[in-house]
C-alpha positions in Angstrom: -75.1 -61.6 -24.2 -73.0 -63.8 -26.5 -69.8 -62.5 -28.8 -68.5 -64.9 -30.8 -65.2 -63.5 -32.8 -62.6 -65.3 -35.4 -59.0 -64.5 -35.2 -57.3 -67.4 -37.4 -58.8 -70.4 -36.3 -59.2 -69.5 -32.7 -62.8 -68.5 -31.5 -63.4 -66.3 -28.3 -66.7 -66.4 -26.7 -67.6 -64.1 -23.8 -70.5 -64.5 -21.8 -72.5 -62.8 -19.5 -75.7 -64.0 -17.0 -78.0 -62.1 -15.1 -75.8 -61.6 -12.2 -73.8 -59.6 -14.7 -70.6 -61.7 -13.8 -68.3 -61.7 -17.2 -66.4 -64.9 -17.8 -64.3 -65.6 -21.2 -64.0 -69.3 -22.7 -61.4 -69.5 -25.5 -62.1 -72.0 -28.0 -58.6 -73.2 -29.6 -59.0 -76.0 -32.7 -56.6 -78.8 -32.0 -56.6 -79.7 -35.4 -58.2 -77.6 -38.5 -59.5 -80.8 -39.9 -61.5 -82.0 -37.0 -63.3 -79.4 -35.0 -64.4 -81.9 -32.4 -61.3 -81.8 -30.9 -61.6 -78.4 -28.9 -60.1 -77.4 -25.5 -61.6 -74.6 -23.5 -59.9 -72.3 -21.3 -62.1 -70.3 -18.7 -61.0 -67.3 -17.2 -62.9 -66.0 -14.2 -64.0 -63.1 -13.1 -61.8 -63.0 -10.2 -58.7 -63.5 -12.0 -59.0 -60.8 -14.8 -62.2 -58.7 -15.2 -63.7 -59.0 -19.0 -62.3 -55.1 -19.7 -59.0 -56.3 -19.9 -59.3 -58.7 -22.4 -61.3 -56.0 -24.7 -59.4 -55.6 -28.2 -57.1 -52.9 -28.9 -56.9 -51.9 -32.6 -53.0 -52.2 -33.8 -53.4 -48.9 -35.2 -53.1 -47.7 -31.3 -49.8 -49.5 -30.9 -48.7 -48.3 -34.2 -49.0 -44.4 -32.8 -47.5 -45.4 -30.1 -44.7 -47.0 -31.8 -44.1 -43.7 -34.4 -44.4 -41.9 -31.0 -41.8 -43.6 -29.3 -39.4 -43.3 -32.2 -39.7 -39.4 -32.0 -39.1 -39.1 -28.5 -35.8 -41.4 -29.1 -36.7 -44.3 -27.1 -36.0 -47.9 -28.1 -39.3 -48.1 -29.3 -38.7 -51.9 -30.5 -37.1 -52.7 -27.4 -40.0 -51.4 -25.6 -42.6 -53.1 -27.3 -40.8 -56.6 -27.7 -40.7 -56.5 -23.7 -44.5 -57.0 -23.7 -44.3 -59.2 -26.7 -45.4 -57.3 -29.5 -43.0 -57.1 -32.9 -43.6 -54.0 -35.1 -43.9 -56.8 -38.4 -47.2 -57.9 -36.5 -48.7 -54.5 -36.6 -50.1 -54.6 -39.9 -53.7 -53.6 -40.5 -57.1 -54.6 -39.2 -55.0 -56.5 -36.3 -55.5 -56.0 -32.8 -53.9 -56.7 -29.2 -55.6 -56.3 -26.2 -55.7 -53.8 -22.8 -53.7 -55.9 -20.8 -51.1 -55.3 -23.2 -51.3 -51.4 -23.5 -51.0 -51.2 -19.7 -48.0 -53.5 -19.6 -46.4 -51.3 -22.3 -47.6 -47.8 -20.4 -45.2 -49.3 -17.6 -42.6 -49.8 -19.6 -42.2 -46.6 -21.3 -42.9 -45.0 -18.0 -39.4 -46.7 -16.8 -37.9 -44.5 -19.5 -40.0 -41.4 -18.4 -41.4 -41.4 -21.3 -45.0 -41.8 -20.3 -46.0 -37.7 -19.4 -45.0 -37.0 -23.1 -46.5 -39.6 -24.8 -49.8 -38.1 -25.7 -47.7 -34.7 -27.1 -45.8 -37.2 -29.1 -48.6 -38.8 -30.8 -50.3 -35.3 -31.4 -47.2 -34.1 -33.2 -46.9 -37.4 -35.3 -50.5 -38.2 -36.0 -52.0 -38.0 -39.4 -55.2 -38.7 -40.6 -54.1 -41.8 -42.8 -53.4 -43.5 -39.6 -57.4 -43.7 -39.4 -57.7 -45.4 -42.6 -58.8 -49.0 -41.4 -61.7 -47.6 -39.2 -63.8 -48.1 -41.7 -64.7 -44.5 -42.0 -62.6 -41.5 -44.3 -62.2 -39.1 -41.5 -60.7 -36.4 -44.0 -64.5 -36.5 -46.4 -66.0 -35.0 -43.2 -68.5 -32.3 -44.9 -68.2 -30.4 -41.9 -67.5 -30.3 -38.2 -70.4 -31.8 -37.2 -70.1 -34.7 -39.3 -66.7 -34.4 -38.3 -67.7 -35.4 -34.8 -69.6 -38.2 -35.9 -67.1 -39.9 -37.8 -64.7 -39.8 -35.1 -67.8 -41.1 -32.2 -67.5 -44.2 -35.4 -63.8 -44.7 -35.7 -63.1 -44.3 -31.9 -65.1 -47.5 -31.6 -63.1 -49.2 -33.9 -59.8 -48.1 -32.4 -60.6 -49.2 -29.3 -63.3 -50.8 -27.6 -62.8 -49.7 -24.4 -63.0 -45.8 -25.1 -66.4 -44.3 -25.0 -67.2 -41.2 -27.0 -70.6 -39.6 -26.7 -71.6 -35.5 -27.8 -74.6 -33.9 -25.5 -75.8 -30.6 -27.0 -76.9 -27.6 -25.3 -78.1 -24.5 -26.5 -75.1 -22.3 -27.5 -72.2 -25.6 -27.2 -71.8 -28.8 -28.0 -69.5 -31.3 -25.9 -67.6 -34.2 -26.8 -66.9 -36.4 -23.8 -64.3 -38.9 -24.2 -64.4 -41.5 -20.8 -64.1 -45.2 -20.5 -67.0 -47.3 -22.0 -67.2 -49.5 -18.5 -68.8 -47.6 -16.0 -67.1 -49.5 -13.3 -64.1 -49.6 -15.0 -61.5 -46.3 -15.6 -59.1 -46.3 -18.4 -55.9 -45.2 -18.0 -55.1 -41.6 -17.7 -53.2 -41.4 -20.5 -55.5 -43.5 -23.0 -57.8 -40.6 -22.5 -55.3 -38.3 -22.9 -54.4 -40.0 -26.3 -57.8 -39.4 -27.2 -58.4 -35.7 -26.4 -55.2 -34.8 -28.4 -56.1 -36.8 -31.2 -59.8 -35.6 -31.7 -57.9 -31.6 -31.0 -55.6 -32.2 -34.1 -58.4 -33.5 -36.3 -59.8 -30.5 -35.5 -57.2 -28.5 -36.5 -56.0 -30.4 -39.5 -59.4 -30.4 -41.0 -60.2 -26.7 -40.7 -57.2 -25.0 -40.0 -58.8 -21.5 -41.2 -60.7 -21.4 -37.9 -60.1 -20.4 -35.0 -63.3 -20.2 -33.2 -64.6 -23.7 -33.2 -63.2 -24.9 -30.0 -64.3 -22.9 -27.1 -62.2 -24.4 -24.4 -61.3 -27.8 -22.9 -61.7 -30.2 -20.0 -59.2 -32.4 -18.7 -58.8 -34.5 -15.5 -57.1 -32.7 -13.0 -54.6 -35.7 -12.4 -53.6 -34.5 -16.2 -52.3 -30.9 -15.2 -49.3 -30.2 -16.4 -47.3 -27.7 -18.9 -46.1 -29.9 -21.9 -49.8 -31.3 -22.2 -51.8 -27.8 -21.8 -49.5 -26.5 -25.0 -51.1 -28.9 -26.9 -54.1 -26.8 -27.0 -54.9 -23.1 -28.6 -57.7 -23.0 -26.0 -58.5 -22.2 -22.6 -58.1 -25.3 -20.5 -60.9 -26.1 -17.2 -60.1 -29.1 -15.0 -62.3 -31.1 -13.2 -62.2 -33.9 -10.5 -63.6 -36.7 -13.1 -62.1 -39.3 -15.3 -63.4 -37.4 -18.3 -61.9 -35.0 -21.1 -64.3 -32.9 -23.6 -64.0 -30.4 -26.1 -66.2 -28.1 -26.2 -67.6 -26.6 -29.4 -69.4 -23.2 -30.5 -72.5 -24.6 -31.6 -72.4 -21.4 -34.6 -69.1 -23.1 -35.7 -70.7 -26.5 -36.5 -71.8 -25.9 -39.8 -68.4 -24.8 -41.2 -67.7 -26.6 -44.5 -64.5 -28.9 -44.7 -63.1 -27.2 -47.8 -60.7 -31.0 -48.1 -63.6 -32.6 -48.8 -64.5 -34.3 -51.5 -67.9 -32.8 -51.4 -66.1 -29.5 -51.3 -67.2 -26.9 -54.1 -63.4 -26.6 -55.2 -63.9 -30.4 -56.3 -66.9 -30.2 -57.9 -66.2 -29.7 -61.4 -63.8 -32.7 -61.2 -66.5 -35.1 -60.4 -68.1 -35.2 -64.1 -64.2 -36.2 -65.2 -64.8 -39.9 -63.6 -61.7 -39.1 -61.0 -61.7 -41.9 -58.3 -62.2 -41.4 -54.6 -58.5 -42.3 -53.9 -57.5 -39.5 -56.4 -59.6 -37.1 -54.7 -58.3 -38.1 -51.0 -54.5 -37.7 -52.8 -55.3 -33.9 -53.7 -56.9 -32.9 -50.2 -54.0 -34.4 -48.4 -51.4 -32.5 -50.4 -53.6 -29.1 -49.8 -53.8 -30.5 -46.1 -50.3 -30.7 -45.7 -49.6 -27.1 -47.2 -51.5 -25.4 -44.7 -50.6 -27.6 -41.7 -46.7 -26.2 -43.1 -47.9 -22.9 -44.5 -45.6 -21.0 -42.3 -42.4 -23.4 -42.9 -39.7 -22.1 -44.8 -39.1 -25.2 -46.0 -42.4 -26.0 -47.8 -41.9 -27.4 -51.1 -43.0 -30.0 -53.5 -40.2 -32.1 -52.5 -41.1 -31.7 -48.6 -44.5 -33.0 -49.7 -43.6 -35.8 -51.4 -41.1 -36.8 -48.8 -44.4 -36.4 -46.4 -46.5 -38.9 -48.6 -43.8 -41.0 -49.3 -43.9 -40.4 -53.3 -41.7 -39.0 -55.5 -42.0 -35.3 -56.7 -42.6 -36.8 -59.9 -45.3 -38.9 -59.3 -47.1 -36.0 -57.1 -46.6 -33.8 -60.4 -48.4 -36.2 -61.9 -51.2 -36.4 -59.5 -51.4 -32.5 -59.4 -51.6 -32.0 -63.3 -54.8 -34.9 -63.2 -56.4 -31.8 -61.4 -54.8 -29.1 -64.0 -53.0 -27.4 -61.5 -49.0 -27.7 -60.1 -47.3 -27.2 -56.7 -46.6 -23.5 -57.2 -50.4 -22.7 -58.2 -51.9 -24.7 -55.1 -49.5 -23.3 -52.4 -50.5 -19.9 -53.7 -54.0 -20.6 -53.4 -53.8 -21.6 -50.1 -51.9 -18.6 -49.0 -54.6 -16.2 -50.2 -57.2 -18.2 -49.0 -55.5 -18.2 -45.7 -54.6 -14.8 -45.7 -58.0 -13.5 -46.3 -59.6 -15.6 -43.9 -56.7 -14.3 -41.1 -57.2 -10.8 -41.8 -61.4 -10.7 -42.4 -61.1 -12.6 -38.5 -59.0 -9.4 -37.7 -57.8 -11.3 -34.6 -54.0 -10.6 -35.7 -51.7 -8.0 -36.4 -50.0 -8.0 -40.3 -46.7 -8.7 -38.6 -48.6 -12.0 -37.3 -50.3 -12.9 -40.2 -47.1 -12.3 -42.1 -45.0 -15.0 -40.2 -48.0 -17.5 -40.1 -48.0 -17.6 -43.7 -44.4 -17.9 -44.0 -43.0 -14.4 -45.4 -39.8 -13.3 -44.2 -41.2 -9.3 -44.0 -44.9 -7.8 -43.9 -43.8 -5.6 -47.0 -43.0 -8.9 -49.2 -46.5 -10.5 -47.6 -48.0 -6.9 -48.8 -46.4 -7.3 -52.0 -47.1 -10.9 -52.5 -51.1 -10.3 -51.5 -51.2 -7.0 -53.5 -50.2 -9.1 -56.3 -52.5 -11.9 -56.1 -56.0 -10.0 -55.2 -55.2 -6.4 -56.4 -55.8 -4.9 -53.4 -53.4 -4.1 -50.0 -53.8 -5.9 -47.0 -55.2 -3.2 -44.9 -57.5 -2.0 -48.1 -58.7 -5.9 -47.4 -59.1 -5.7 -44.0 
């Protein structure tokens, strides 16, 4: 195998011979004017394995940085301790696995490593993956989303292996190390399964039957980690982290996708893909925070880093406003929960951000013409 990568006048060539011994040769241009003046530095397999030099996308570090901030840990100092600067974590940038491992060790010194995957779960938004070459939010269905996740994972972290295995009644998405003889750090795999689970919840918030259970390594057993998942957790003794999907739910439509029927009337009006994306992002933030008393246009604008006027103007392009969009999504969410018949009226009330069952019942009857009990 010969792999050639160019990054700012540096060529990296990885070679593998028939005995599977791996070498890495770094060729540094001494002068941009004369490509003949080269110096080579060979890293031998007895010093480093090839895996330690695999690329990790800068977005992985950006997520860690934001999560550390949320934990009130000295994020800037922790990154600086391994030679990383926040200003260098721009799109299409990358680092290497050995740097990530050193960062994990630094975080562990502050007793923040066990909480890191949970913090990343809390701060993650789909736009963090915008530089992976795939628009996750535009997946047409659960099945389409799984395919996009597999592709995006390859771009974010070259050592992570994400595959699906299909059985008669379920499909498993398995996250493990891409190198058969080389185990990834437990934290990396925990972050991986947290990200996939968060994507499913963000894309399909109305459906509780998509994920049957998760299977994680026994070494990751801790209550704070279990609390991330809203389904049964099973343990094994393998370095694999698995989400098991109900096959009957794989065709579930992503109502936020630009392929969604609700957006079809606008397609002929020459809306750009970015405008569709903004619209679906607004809807997604509404659904994710639908139980919050703080959910209003100011809250959503702040989350999207735009002004209220800009958000109003963007919604007007789709012939709607924030209040109408909020009401529409509350109706859809309420109808879904009532049809599922898994929660009590009181539970549904608070899930939708109402103060009392009576206020929810009045609003639902005003919206649909029937009471919640009659709708069921």
